[in-house]
N, CA, C, O and the ligand as a Tripos MOL2 file, in Angstrom:
@<TRIPOS>MOLECULE
protein
  297   295    75     0     0
PROTEIN
NO_CHARGES

@<TRIPOS>ATOM
      1 N         106.7790   69.1600 -185.5330 N.3       1 MET1
      2 CA        107.0850   70.0400 -186.3470 C.3       1 MET1
      3 C         106.0870   71.2530 -186.8610 C.2       1 MET1
      4 O         104.9230   70.9870 -187.1600 O.2       1 MET1
      5 N         106.5660   72.5000 -186.9420 N.am      2 ASP2
      6 CA        105.3620   73.4390 -187.1350 C.3       2 ASP2
      7 C         104.7520   73.1800 -188.5080 C.2       2 ASP2
      8 O         105.3160   72.3660 -189.2390 O.2       2 ASP2
      9 N         103.6530   73.8010 -188.9200 N.am      3 SER3
     10 CA        103.0920   73.7620 -190.1620 C.3       3 SER3
     11 C         103.7990   74.4480 -191.2120 C.2       3 SER3
     12 O         103.8580   75.6780 -191.2120 O.2       3 SER3
     13 N         104.4300   73.6340 -192.2550 N.am      4 PRO4
     14 CA        105.2080   74.4150 -193.1470 C.3       4 PRO4
     15 C         104.5580   75.5460 -194.0050 C.2       4 PRO4
     16 O         105.2710   76.2600 -194.7110 O.2       4 PRO4
     17 N         103.3640   75.6910 -193.9520 N.am      5 GLN5
     18 CA        102.5460   76.7700 -194.7950 C.3       5 GLN5
     19 C         103.0800   78.0990 -194.2900 C.2       5 GLN5
     20 O         103.3370   79.0260 -195.0570 O.2       5 GLN5
     21 N         103.2380   78.1610 -192.9720 N.am      6 THR6
     22 CA        103.4200   79.7740 -192.4750 C.3       6 THR6
     23 C         104.9590   79.7490 -192.1630 C.2       6 THR6
     24 O         105.4990   79.0480 -191.3070 O.2       6 THR6
     25 N         105.5930   80.6770 -193.0470 N.am      7 PRO7
     26 CA        106.9620   80.7700 -192.9430 C.3       7 PRO7
     27 C         107.3190   81.6310 -191.5330 C.2       7 PRO7
     28 O         106.5430   82.4090 -190.9770 O.2       7 PRO7
     29 N         108.4690   81.3500 -191.1660 N.am      8 MET8
     30 CA        109.0390   82.1500 -189.9040 C.3       8 MET8
     31 C         109.5950   83.2800 -190.3910 C.2       8 MET8
     32 O         110.0920   83.4330 -191.5070 O.2       8 MET8
     33 N         109.4550   84.3890 -189.1600 N.am      9 CYS9
     34 CA        110.1860   85.6890 -189.4040 C.3       9 CYS9
     35 C         111.5120   85.4370 -189.7530 C.2       9 CYS9
     36 O         112.1160   84.4650 -189.2990 O.2       9 CYS9
     37 N         112.1300   86.4290 -190.7090 N.am     10 SER10
     38 CA        113.5610   86.1130 -190.8370 C.3      10 SER10
     39 C         114.4820   86.9220 -189.9950 C.2      10 SER10
     40 O         115.7050   86.8070 -190.0770 O.2      10 SER10
     41 N         113.8370   87.7990 -189.1260 N.am     11 ALA11
     42 CA        114.6430   88.4300 -188.0080 C.3      11 ALA11
     43 C         115.4290   87.6390 -187.1980 C.2      11 ALA11
     44 O         114.8830   86.5710 -186.9210 O.2      11 ALA11
     45 N         116.6050   87.8120 -186.6900 N.am     12 LYS12
     46 CA        117.4040   87.1810 -185.8830 C.3      12 LYS12
     47 C         116.7650   86.7460 -184.5590 C.2      12 LYS12
     48 O         116.4090   87.6860 -183.8490 O.2      12 LYS12
     49 N         116.5400   85.4720 -184.0640 N.am     13 GLY13
     50 CA        116.0120   85.2780 -182.7640 C.3      13 GLY13
     51 C         114.5980   85.2150 -182.7260 C.2      13 GLY13
     52 O         113.9570   84.8530 -181.7400 O.2      13 GLY13
     53 N         114.0970   85.5880 -183.8580 N.am     14 CYS14
     54 CA        112.3900   85.8090 -183.9420 C.3      14 CYS14
     55 C         111.8460   84.4520 -184.4100 C.2      14 CYS14
     56 O         112.4480   83.8380 -185.2910 O.2      14 CYS14
     57 N         110.8100   83.9980 -183.8950 N.am     15 ARG15
     58 CA        110.2340   82.7020 -184.3320 C.3      15 ARG15
     59 C         108.7110   83.0900 -184.4290 C.2      15 ARG15
     60 O         107.8730   82.1950 -184.3260 O.2      15 ARG15
     61 N         108.3790   84.2260 -184.5980 N.am     16 ALA16
     62 CA        106.8700   84.3350 -184.9180 C.3      16 ALA16
     63 C         106.7190   84.0730 -186.3320 C.2      16 ALA16
     64 O         107.6520   84.0220 -187.1330 O.2      16 ALA16
     65 N         105.2310   83.8730 -186.6520 N.am     17 ASP17
     66 CA        104.6600   83.5760 -187.8100 C.3      17 ASP17
     67 C         105.0150   84.7850 -188.5360 C.2      17 ASP17
     68 O         105.1490   85.8240 -187.8900 O.2      17 ASP17
     69 N         105.1990   84.7850 -189.9000 N.am     18 ALA18
     70 CA        105.4990   85.9050 -190.9090 C.3      18 ALA18
     71 C         104.0940   86.4600 -191.2420 C.2      18 ALA18
     72 O         103.0480   85.8180 -191.1560 O.2      18 ALA18
     73 N         104.2100   87.6140 -191.5920 N.am     19 ARG19
     74 CA        102.8980   88.3310 -192.1860 C.3      19 ARG19
     75 C         103.3310   89.0400 -193.2940 C.2      19 ARG19
     76 O         102.4530   89.4990 -194.0240 O.2      19 ARG19
     77 N         104.5460   89.2400 -193.5940 N.am     20 TRP20
     78 CA        105.0030   89.9620 -194.7440 C.3      20 TRP20
     79 C         105.9710   89.2360 -195.3920 C.2      20 TRP20
     80 O         106.5250   88.2650 -194.8770 O.2      20 TRP20
     81 N         106.2590   89.7430 -196.7340 N.am     21 VAL21
     82 CA        107.2150   89.2550 -197.5070 C.3      21 VAL21
     83 C         108.1550   90.4020 -198.0520 C.2      21 VAL21
     84 O         107.6330   91.3390 -198.6550 O.2      21 VAL21
     85 N         109.3260   90.3700 -197.8890 N.am     22 LEU22
     86 CA        110.1770   91.7840 -198.3040 C.3      22 LEU22
     87 C         110.7480   90.9760 -199.2940 C.2      22 LEU22
     88 O         111.2270   89.8710 -199.0410 O.2      22 LEU22
     89 N         110.7140   91.5770 -200.6310 N.am     23 VAL23
     90 CA        111.3890   91.3900 -201.7830 C.3      23 VAL23
     91 C         112.5960   92.2040 -202.2820 C.2      23 VAL23
     92 O         112.4790   93.3740 -202.6450 O.2      23 VAL23
     93 N         113.6700   91.5830 -202.2810 N.am     24 TRP24
     94 CA        114.9230   92.4050 -202.4520 C.3      24 TRP24
     95 C         115.8710   91.6610 -203.3870 C.2      24 TRP24
     96 O         115.7230   90.5340 -203.8580 O.2      24 TRP24
     97 N         116.8660   92.5150 -203.5580 N.am     25 ASN25
     98 CA        118.0840   92.0890 -204.6150 C.3      25 ASN25
     99 C         119.2930   92.9320 -204.3830 C.2      25 ASN25
    100 O         119.3450   94.1620 -204.3860 O.2      25 ASN25
    101 N         120.2510   92.0830 -204.1840 N.am     26 ASN26
    102 CA        121.5690   93.0300 -203.9960 C.3      26 ASN26
    103 C         122.4050   92.8790 -205.6070 C.2      26 ASN26
    104 O         122.8250   91.8330 -206.1000 O.2      26 ASN26
    105 N         122.4620   94.0370 -206.0990 N.am     27 PRO27
    106 CA        122.9480   94.1620 -207.4110 C.3      27 PRO27
    107 C         124.4590   93.6870 -207.4640 C.2      27 PRO27
    108 O         124.9190   93.3080 -208.5410 O.2      27 PRO27
    109 N         125.2420   93.7010 -206.3130 N.am     28 LYS28
    110 CA        126.5590   93.1780 -206.3580 C.3      28 LYS28
    111 C         126.6090   91.6540 -206.5260 C.2      28 LYS28
    112 O         127.5440   91.0480 -207.0490 O.2      28 LYS28
    113 N         125.5180   91.1170 -206.0340 N.am     29 LEU29
    114 CA        125.5820   89.3860 -205.9610 C.3      29 LEU29
    115 C         124.4570   89.0040 -206.9640 C.2      29 LEU29
    116 O         124.5230   87.8610 -207.4160 O.2      29 LEU29
    117 N         123.5700   89.6900 -207.3210 N.am     30 HIS30
    118 CA        122.3810   88.9190 -208.0230 C.3      30 HIS30
    119 C         122.1200   89.9900 -209.3690 C.2      30 HIS30
    120 O         122.2080   91.2150 -209.4520 O.2      30 HIS30
    121 N         121.7860   89.0030 -210.2980 N.am     31 THR31
    122 CA        121.1770   89.7930 -211.6230 C.3      31 THR31
    123 C         120.2860   90.6550 -211.3620 C.2      31 THR31
    124 O         119.7860   90.5050 -210.2470 O.2      31 THR31
    125 N         119.7940   91.7210 -212.1170 N.am     32 PRO32
    126 CA        118.8150   92.4800 -211.9320 C.3      32 PRO32
    127 C         117.4620   91.8810 -211.9170 C.2      32 PRO32
    128 O         116.6010   92.5070 -211.2980 O.2      32 PRO32
    129 N         117.1110   90.7040 -212.5290 N.am     33 ASP33
    130 CA        115.8780   90.1520 -212.4440 C.3      33 ASP33
    131 C         115.7330   89.1390 -211.1530 C.2      33 ASP33
    132 O         114.6360   88.7080 -210.8000 O.2      33 ASP33
    133 N         116.7700   88.8610 -210.5970 N.am     34 ARG34
    134 CA        116.8540   87.9490 -209.3260 C.3      34 ARG34
    135 C         116.0470   88.5370 -208.2490 C.2      34 ARG34
    136 O         116.0660   89.7480 -208.0310 O.2      34 ARG34
    137 N         115.3750   87.7510 -207.6060 N.am     35 ARG35
    138 CA        114.6150   88.2410 -206.4900 C.3      35 ARG35
    139 C         114.7020   87.4510 -205.3460 C.2      35 ARG35
    140 O         114.4040   86.2650 -205.4870 O.2      35 ARG35
    141 N         115.0800   87.8820 -204.1310 N.am     36 LYS36
    142 CA        115.4360   87.1060 -202.8290 C.3      36 LYS36
    143 C         114.1860   87.7040 -202.0880 C.2      36 LYS36
    144 O         113.6220   88.7770 -202.2990 O.2      36 LYS36
    145 N         113.8740   86.6330 -201.0730 N.am     37 THR37
    146 CA        112.7720   87.1700 -200.0760 C.3      37 THR37
    147 C         113.0390   86.7980 -198.7950 C.2      37 THR37
    148 O         113.5290   85.6980 -198.5400 O.2      37 THR37
    149 N         112.7090   87.7730 -197.7870 N.am     38 TRP38
    150 CA        112.7160   87.5280 -196.3380 C.3      38 TRP38
    151 C         111.2680   87.6320 -196.0700 C.2      38 TRP38
    152 O         110.5230   88.3500 -196.7370 O.2      38 TRP38
    153 N         110.8510   86.8360 -194.9920 N.am     39 ALA39
    154 CA        109.4930   86.9510 -194.2870 C.3      39 ALA39
    155 C         109.7500   87.7750 -193.0990 C.2      39 ALA39
    156 O         110.8510   87.8160 -192.5500 O.2      39 ALA39
    157 N         108.7670   88.3970 -192.7310 N.am     40 ALA40
    158 CA        108.7580   89.3230 -191.6770 C.3      40 ALA40
    159 C         107.4900   89.1340 -190.9720 C.2      40 ALA40
    160 O         106.4400   88.8590 -191.5530 O.2      40 ALA40
    161 N         107.6170   89.2990 -189.6240 N.am     41 CYS41
    162 CA        106.2280   89.2000 -188.6780 C.3      41 CYS41
    163 C         105.9590   90.7500 -188.7100 C.2      41 CYS41
    164 O         106.7090   91.5280 -189.2990 O.2      41 CYS41
    165 N         104.8590   91.1230 -188.0470 N.am     42 GLU42
    166 CA        104.2590   92.6100 -187.8190 C.3      42 GLU42
    167 C         105.3870   93.3230 -187.3440 C.2      42 GLU42
    168 O         105.7910   94.3760 -187.8380 O.2      42 GLU42
    169 N         106.0510   92.5460 -186.0690 N.am     43 GLU43
    170 CA        106.9190   93.6480 -185.2820 C.3      43 GLU43
    171 C         108.1170   94.0070 -186.1550 C.2      43 GLU43
    172 O         108.5810   95.1430 -186.0620 O.2      43 GLU43
    173 N         108.6930   93.0510 -187.0610 N.am     44 HIS44
    174 CA        109.9140   93.1570 -187.5410 C.3      44 HIS44
    175 C         109.9730   93.6990 -189.1920 C.2      44 HIS44
    176 O         111.0160   93.8420 -189.8290 O.2      44 HIS44
    177 N         108.7180   93.9330 -189.6560 N.am     45 ARG45
    178 CA        108.5470   94.3290 -190.8300 C.3      45 ARG45
    179 C         109.3470   95.5990 -191.0800 C.2      45 ARG45
    180 O         110.1610   95.6440 -192.0020 O.2      45 ARG45
    181 N         109.0850   96.8160 -190.1270 N.am     46 GLU46
    182 CA        109.7730   97.8430 -190.4130 C.3      46 GLU46
    183 C         111.5350   97.7560 -190.1130 C.2      46 GLU46
    184 O         112.3310   98.4770 -190.7150 O.2      46 GLU46
    185 N         111.8180   97.0400 -189.3830 N.am     47 HIS47
    186 CA        113.2890   97.0200 -189.1380 C.3      47 HIS47
    187 C         113.8280   96.3860 -190.2550 C.2      47 HIS47
    188 O         114.7490   96.9240 -190.8690 O.2      47 HIS47
    189 N         113.2800   95.1010 -190.6650 N.am     48 LEU48
    190 CA        113.9980   94.4740 -191.9450 C.3      48 LEU48
    191 C         113.8840   95.1970 -192.9600 C.2      48 LEU48
    192 O         114.8930   95.2360 -193.6630 O.2      48 LEU48
    193 N         112.8360   95.9100 -193.3650 N.am     49 SER49
    194 CA        112.7830   96.8640 -194.3490 C.3      49 SER49
    195 C         113.6230   97.9090 -194.4320 C.2      49 SER49
    196 O         114.0390   98.2720 -195.5320 O.2      49 SER49
    197 N         113.9780   98.5230 -193.2950 N.am     50 GLN50
    198 CA        115.0170   99.4260 -193.0720 C.3      50 GLN50
    199 C         116.3180   99.0030 -193.4250 C.2      50 GLN50
    200 O         117.0420   99.7200 -194.1160 O.2      50 GLN50
    201 N         116.7310   97.7210 -192.9420 N.am     51 PHE51
    202 CA        117.7840   97.1590 -193.0050 C.3      51 PHE51
    203 C         118.3040   96.8830 -194.4900 C.2      51 PHE51
    204 O         119.4720   96.9000 -194.8780 O.2      51 PHE51
    205 N         116.9890   96.5900 -195.3210 N.am     52 LEU52
    206 CA        117.2110   96.4870 -196.8340 C.3      52 LEU52
    207 C         117.2600   97.8650 -197.4550 C.2      52 LEU52
    208 O         118.0770   98.1620 -198.3260 O.2      52 LEU52
    209 N         116.4760   98.5800 -197.0370 N.am     53 GLY53
    210 CA        116.1880   99.9650 -197.7360 C.3      53 GLY53
    211 C         117.3770  100.9580 -197.6650 C.2      53 GLY53
    212 O         117.5970  101.7540 -198.5780 O.2      53 GLY53
    213 N         118.1830  100.8760 -196.4740 N.am     54 VAL54
    214 CA        119.2720  101.9510 -196.4890 C.3      54 VAL54
    215 C         120.4710  101.3430 -197.4660 C.2      54 VAL54
    216 O         121.3290  102.1010 -197.9180 O.2      54 VAL54
    217 N         120.4680   99.9270 -197.7570 N.am     55 ARG55
    218 CA        121.4570   99.5810 -198.6040 C.3      55 ARG55
    219 C         120.8760   99.5700 -200.1090 C.2      55 ARG55
    220 O         121.5720   99.2630 -201.0770 O.2      55 ARG55
    221 N         119.5690   99.9260 -200.1880 N.am     56 GLY56
    222 CA        119.1390  100.1190 -201.6570 C.3      56 GLY56
    223 C         118.6560   98.9320 -202.3140 C.2      56 GLY56
    224 O         118.3520   98.8810 -203.5050 O.2      56 GLY56
    225 N         118.5850   97.7890 -201.3280 N.am     57 PHE57
    226 CA        118.2620   96.5170 -202.0630 C.3      57 PHE57
    227 C         116.8650   96.0770 -201.9910 C.2      57 PHE57
    228 O         116.4850   95.0650 -202.5790 O.2      57 PHE57
    229 N         115.9560   96.9420 -201.1620 N.am     58 LEU58
    230 CA        114.5420   96.5170 -201.1610 C.3      58 LEU58
    231 C         113.8100   96.8640 -202.2890 C.2      58 LEU58
    232 O         113.8870   97.9780 -202.8070 O.2      58 LEU58
    233 N         113.0360   95.8760 -202.7330 N.am     59 LYS59
    234 CA        112.2380   96.2750 -203.9820 C.3      59 LYS59
    235 C         110.6690   96.3450 -203.4720 C.2      59 LYS59
    236 O         110.0220   97.3450 -203.7830 O.2      59 LYS59
    237 N         110.1960   95.5520 -202.8790 N.am     60 GLU60
    238 CA        108.7300   95.7210 -202.3780 C.3      60 GLU60
    239 C         108.5000   94.9310 -201.3690 C.2      60 GLU60
    240 O         109.1770   93.9290 -201.1390 O.2      60 GLU60
    241 N         107.3540   95.3790 -200.5570 N.am     61 VAL61
    242 CA        106.8230   94.4900 -199.3750 C.3      61 VAL61
    243 C         105.4890   94.0870 -199.6850 C.2      61 VAL61
    244 O         104.6770   94.9630 -199.9840 O.2      61 VAL61
    245 N         105.1670   92.9650 -199.6590 N.am     62 VAL62
    246 CA        104.1380   92.1800 -199.9220 C.3      62 VAL62
    247 C         103.3120   91.6840 -198.7320 C.2      62 VAL62
    248 O         104.0180   91.3700 -197.7740 O.2      62 VAL62
    249 N         102.1220   91.5480 -198.5670 N.am     63 ALA63
    250 CA        101.4810   90.8460 -197.6760 C.3      63 ALA63
    251 C         101.4510   89.4650 -197.7820 C.2      63 ALA63
    252 O         101.1000   89.0030 -198.8680 O.2      63 ALA63
    253 N         101.7520   88.6880 -196.8600 N.am     64 LEU64
    254 CA        101.9130   87.2350 -196.9600 C.3      64 LEU64
    255 C         100.7790   86.6700 -197.7120 C.2      64 LEU64
    256 O         100.9960   85.8190 -198.5760 O.2      64 LEU64
    257 N          99.5630   87.0850 -197.4450 N.am     65 ALA65
    258 CA         98.3500   86.7350 -197.9120 C.3      65 ALA65
    259 C          98.2090   86.8490 -199.4810 C.2      65 ALA65
    260 O          97.5320   86.1010 -200.1850 O.2      65 ALA65
    261 N          99.0580   88.0420 -199.9480 N.am     66 ASP66
    262 CA         98.7720   88.4260 -201.2360 C.3      66 ASP66
    263 C         100.0750   87.8670 -201.9620 C.2      66 ASP66
    264 O         100.1950   88.1010 -203.1650 O.2      66 ASP66
    265 N         101.0210   87.1690 -201.3200 N.am     67 TRP67
    266 CA        102.2020   86.6650 -201.9110 C.3      67 TRP67
    267 C         102.1730   85.3720 -202.7660 C.2      67 TRP67
    268 O         102.0870   84.2720 -202.2190 O.2      67 TRP67
    269 N         102.2410   85.5020 -204.0400 N.am     68 THR68
    270 CA        102.3260   84.3920 -204.8040 C.3      68 THR68
    271 C         103.7730   84.1720 -205.3250 C.2      68 THR68
    272 O         104.3590   85.0180 -206.0010 O.2      68 THR68
    273 N         104.2420   83.1260 -205.0100 N.am     69 PRO69
    274 CA        105.8720   83.1060 -205.4570 C.3      69 PRO69
    275 C         105.7610   82.4130 -206.9460 C.2      69 PRO69
    276 O         105.8940   81.2190 -207.2160 O.2      69 PRO69
    277 N         105.4990   83.4210 -207.7640 N.am     70 ASP70
    278 CA        105.4780   82.9920 -209.2890 C.3      70 ASP70
    279 C         106.8960   82.8080 -209.9770 C.2      70 ASP70
    280 O         107.0290   82.0930 -210.9700 O.2      70 ASP70
    281 N         107.8380   83.4260 -209.4510 N.am     71 THR71
    282 CA        109.2210   83.3410 -209.8070 C.3      71 THR71
    283 C         109.8980   82.5990 -208.7570 C.2      71 THR71
    284 O         109.3730   82.4150 -207.6590 O.2      71 THR71
    285 N         111.0270   82.1770 -209.0610 N.am     72 GLU72
    286 CA        111.7800   81.2190 -208.2550 C.3      72 GLU72
    287 C         112.0590   81.7760 -206.9310 C.2      72 GLU72
    288 O         112.4510   82.9260 -206.7320 O.2      72 GLU72
    289 N         111.8480   80.9520 -206.1000 N.am     73 ALA73
    290 CA        112.1920   81.5570 -204.4830 C.3      73 ALA73
    291 C         113.4100   80.6620 -204.1400 C.2      73 ALA73
    292 O         113.4540   79.4620 -204.4150 O.2      73 ALA73
    293 N         114.2020   81.2170 -203.6380 N.am     74 SER74
    294 CA        115.2780   80.4430 -202.9450 C.3      74 SER74
    295 C         115.6040   80.8020 -201.5690 C.2      74 SER74
    296 O         116.4830   80.1900 -200.9630 O.2      74 SER74
    297 ZN        109.9430   88.8680 -186.2130 Zn       75 ZN75
@<TRIPOS>BOND
     1     1     2 1
     2     2     3 1
     3     3     4 2
     4     3     5 am
     5     5     6 1
     6     6     7 1
     7     7     8 2
     8     7     9 am
     9     9    10 1
    10    10    11 1
    11    11    12 2
    12    11    13 am
    13    13    14 1
    14    14    15 1
    15    15    16 2
    16    15    17 am
    17    17    18 1
    18    18    19 1
    19    19    20 2
    20    19    21 am
    21    21    22 1
    22    22    23 1
    23    23    24 2
    24    23    25 am
    25    25    26 1
    26    26    27 1
    27    27    28 2
    28    27    29 am
    29    29    30 1
    30    30    31 1
    31    31    32 2
    32    31    33 am
    33    33    34 1
    34    34    35 1
    35    35    36 2
    36    35    37 am
    37    37    38 1
    38    38    39 1
    39    39    40 2
    40    39    41 am
    41    41    42 1
    42    42    43 1
    43    43    44 2
    44    43    45 am
    45    45    46 1
    46    46    47 1
    47    47    48 2
    48    47    49 am
    49    49    50 1
    50    50    51 1
    51    51    52 2
    52    51    53 am
    53    53    54 1
    54    54    55 1
    55    55    56 2
    56    55    57 am
    57    57    58 1
    58    58    59 1
    59    59    60 2
    60    59    61 am
    61    61    62 1
    62    62    63 1
    63    63    64 2
    64    63    65 am
    65    65    66 1
    66    66    67 1
    67    67    68 2
    68    67    69 am
    69    69    70 1
    70    70    71 1
    71    71    72 2
    72    71    73 am
    73    73    74 1
    74    74    75 1
    75    75    76 2
    76    75    77 am
    77    77    78 1
    78    78    79 1
    79    79    80 2
    80    79    81 am
    81    81    82 1
    82    82    83 1
    83    83    84 2
    84    83    85 am
    85    85    86 1
    86    86    87 1
    87    87    88 2
    88    87    89 am
    89    89    90 1
    90    90    91 1
    91    91    92 2
    92    91    93 am
    93    93    94 1
    94    94    95 1
    95    95    96 2
    96    95    97 am
    97    97    98 1
    98    98    99 1
    99    99   100 2
   100    99   101 am
   101   101   102 1
   102   102   103 1
   103   103   104 2
   104   103   105 am
   105   105   106 1
   106   106   107 1
   107   107   108 2
   108   107   109 am
   109   109   110 1
   110   110   111 1
   111   111   112 2
   112   111   113 am
   113   113   114 1
   114   114   115 1
   115   115   116 2
   116   115   117 am
   117   117   118 1
   118   118   119 1
   119   119   120 2
   120   119   121 am
   121   121   122 1
   122   122   123 1
   123   123   124 2
   124   123   125 am
   125   125   126 1
   126   126   127 1
   127   127   128 2
   128   127   129 am
   129   129   130 1
   130   130   131 1
   131   131   132 2
   132   131   133 am
   133   133   134 1
   134   134   135 1
   135   135   136 2
   136   135   137 am
   137   137   138 1
   138   138   139 1
   139   139   140 2
   140   139   141 am
   141   141   142 1
   142   142   143 1
   143   143   144 2
   144   143   145 am
   145   145   146 1
   146   146   147 1
   147   147   148 2
   148   147   149 am
   149   149   150 1
   150   150   151 1
   151   151   152 2
   152   151   153 am
   153   153   154 1
   154   154   155 1
   155   155   156 2
   156   155   157 am
   157   157   158 1
   158   158   159 1
   159   159   160 2
   160   159   161 am
   161   161   162 1
   162   162   163 1
   163   163   164 2
   164   163   165 am
   165   165   166 1
   166   166   167 1
   167   167   168 2
   168   167   169 am
   169   169   170 1
   170   170   171 1
   171   171   172 2
   172   171   173 am
   173   173   174 1
   174   174   175 1
   175   175   176 2
   176   175   177 am
   177   177   178 1
   178   178   179 1
   179   179   180 2
   180   179   181 am
   181   181   182 1
   182   182   183 1
   183   183   184 2
   184   183   185 am
   185   185   186 1
   186   186   187 1
   187   187   188 2
   188   187   189 am
   189   189   190 1
   190   190   191 1
   191   191   192 2
   192   191   193 am
   193   193   194 1
   194   194   195 1
   195   195   196 2
   196   195   197 am
   197   197   198 1
   198   198   199 1
   199   199   200 2
   200   199   201 am
   201   201   202 1
   202   202   203 1
   203   203   204 2
   204   203   205 am
   205   205   206 1
   206   206   207 1
   207   207   208 2
   208   207   209 am
   209   209   210 1
   210   210   211 1
   211   211   212 2
   212   211   213 am
   213   213   214 1
   214   214   215 1
   215   215   216 2
   216   215   217 am
   217   217   218 1
   218   218   219 1
   219   219   220 2
   220   219   221 am
   221   221   222 1
   222   222   223 1
   223   223   224 2
   224   223   225 am
   225   225   226 1
   226   226   227 1
   227   227   228 2
   228   227   229 am
   229   229   230 1
   230   230   231 1
   231   231   232 2
   232   231   233 am
   233   233   234 1
   234   234   235 1
   235   235   236 2
   236   235   237 am
   237   237   238 1
   238   238   239 1
   239   239   240 2
   240   239   241 am
   241   241   242 1
   242   242   243 1
   243   243   244 2
   244   243   245 am
   245   245   246 1
   246   246   247 1
   247   247   248 2
   248   247   249 am
   249   249   250 1
   250   250   251 1
   251   251   252 2
   252   251   253 am
   253   253   254 1
   254   254   255 1
   255   255   256 2
   256   255   257 am
   257   257   258 1
   258   258   259 1
   259   259   260 2
   260   259   261 am
   261   261   262 1
   262   262   263 1
   263   263   264 2
   264   263   265 am
   265   265   266 1
   266   266   267 1
   267   267   268 2
   268   267   269 am
   269   269   270 1
   270   270   271 1
   271   271   272 2
   272   271   273 am
   273   273   274 1
   274   274   275 1
   275   275   276 2
   276   275   277 am
   277   277   278 1
   278   278   279 1
   279   279   280 2
   280   279   281 am
   281   281   282 1
   282   282   283 1
   283   283   284 2
   284   283   285 am
   285   285   286 1
   286   286   287 1
   287   287   288 2
   288   287   289 am
   289   289   290 1
   290   290   291 1
   291   291   292 2
   292   291   293 am
   293   293   294 1
   294   294   295 1
   295   295   296 2
@<TRIPOS>SUBSTRUCTURE
     1 MET1         2 RESIDUE 1 A MET
     2 ASP2         6 RESIDUE 1 A ASP
     3 SER3        10 RESIDUE 1 A SER
     4 PRO4        14 RESIDUE 1 A PRO
     5 GLN5        18 RESIDUE 1 A GLN
     6 THR6        22 RESIDUE 1 A THR
     7 PRO7        26 RESIDUE 1 A PRO
     8 MET8        30 RESIDUE 1 A MET
     9 CYS9        34 RESIDUE 1 A CYS
    10 SER10       38 RESIDUE 1 A SER
    11 ALA11       42 RESIDUE 1 A ALA
    12 LYS12       46 RESIDUE 1 A LYS
    13 GLY13       50 RESIDUE 1 A GLY
    14 CYS14       54 RESIDUE 1 A CYS
    15 ARG15       58 RESIDUE 1 A ARG
    16 ALA16       62 RESIDUE 1 A ALA
    17 ASP17       66 RESIDUE 1 A ASP
    18 ALA18       70 RESIDUE 1 A ALA
    19 ARG19       74 RESIDUE 1 A ARG
    20 TRP20       78 RESIDUE 1 A TRP
    21 VAL21       82 RESIDUE 1 A VAL
    22 LEU22       86 RESIDUE 1 A LEU
    23 VAL23       90 RESIDUE 1 A VAL
    24 TRP24       94 RESIDUE 1 A TRP
    25 ASN25       98 RESIDUE 1 A ASN
    26 ASN26      102 RESIDUE 1 A ASN
    27 PRO27      106 RESIDUE 1 A PRO
    28 LYS28      110 RESIDUE 1 A LYS
    29 LEU29      114 RESIDUE 1 A LEU
    30 HIS30      118 RESIDUE 1 A HIS
    31 THR31      122 RESIDUE 1 A THR
    32 PRO32      126 RESIDUE 1 A PRO
    33 ASP33      130 RESIDUE 1 A ASP
    34 ARG34      134 RESIDUE 1 A ARG
    35 ARG35      138 RESIDUE 1 A ARG
    36 LYS36      142 RESIDUE 1 A LYS
    37 THR37      146 RESIDUE 1 A THR
    38 TRP38      150 RESIDUE 1 A TRP
    39 ALA39      154 RESIDUE 1 A ALA
    40 ALA40      158 RESIDUE 1 A ALA
    41 CYS41      162 RESIDUE 1 A CYS
    42 GLU42      166 RESIDUE 1 A GLU
    43 GLU43      170 RESIDUE 1 A GLU
    44 HIS44      174 RESIDUE 1 A HIS
    45 ARG45      178 RESIDUE 1 A ARG
    46 GLU46      182 RESIDUE 1 A GLU
    47 HIS47      186 RESIDUE 1 A HIS
    48 LEU48      190 RESIDUE 1 A LEU
    49 SER49      194 RESIDUE 1 A SER
    50 GLN50      198 RESIDUE 1 A GLN
    51 PHE51      202 RESIDUE 1 A PHE
    52 LEU52      206 RESIDUE 1 A LEU
    53 GLY53      210 RESIDUE 1 A GLY
    54 VAL54      214 RESIDUE 1 A VAL
    55 ARG55      218 RESIDUE 1 A ARG
    56 GLY56      222 RESIDUE 1 A GLY
    57 PHE57      226 RESIDUE 1 A PHE
    58 LEU58      230 RESIDUE 1 A LEU
    59 LYS59      234 RESIDUE 1 A LYS
    60 GLU60      238 RESIDUE 1 A GLU
    61 VAL61      242 RESIDUE 1 A VAL
    62 VAL62      246 RESIDUE 1 A VAL
    63 ALA63      250 RESIDUE 1 A ALA
    64 LEU64      254 RESIDUE 1 A LEU
    65 ALA65      258 RESIDUE 1 A ALA
    66 ASP66      262 RESIDUE 1 A ASP
    67 TRP67      266 RESIDUE 1 A TRP
    68 THR68      270 RESIDUE 1 A THR
    69 PRO69      274 RESIDUE 1 A PRO
    70 ASP70      278 RESIDUE 1 A ASP
    71 THR71      282 RESIDUE 1 A THR
    72 GLU72      286 RESIDUE 1 A GLU
    73 ALA73      290 RESIDUE 1 A ALA
    74 SER74      294 RESIDUE 1 A SER
    75 ZN75       297 GROUP 0 **** ****
């Protein structure tokens, strides 16, 4: 098994180690304080950010090294 410390990129079919955490919220499904996260590699950060961004879901993009999941992650 791979090291559990490094999450894999959330992009479909991508198995690269994640470098970024995309924090998002879908107001139709989630309460405003709820935070969902996607992991993204260097290559897919832009693609995934745009996917969430055009829907108005994206809250912030944080470098994985700086990411501290202090709120509940699911
Ligand atoms: Zn990727």
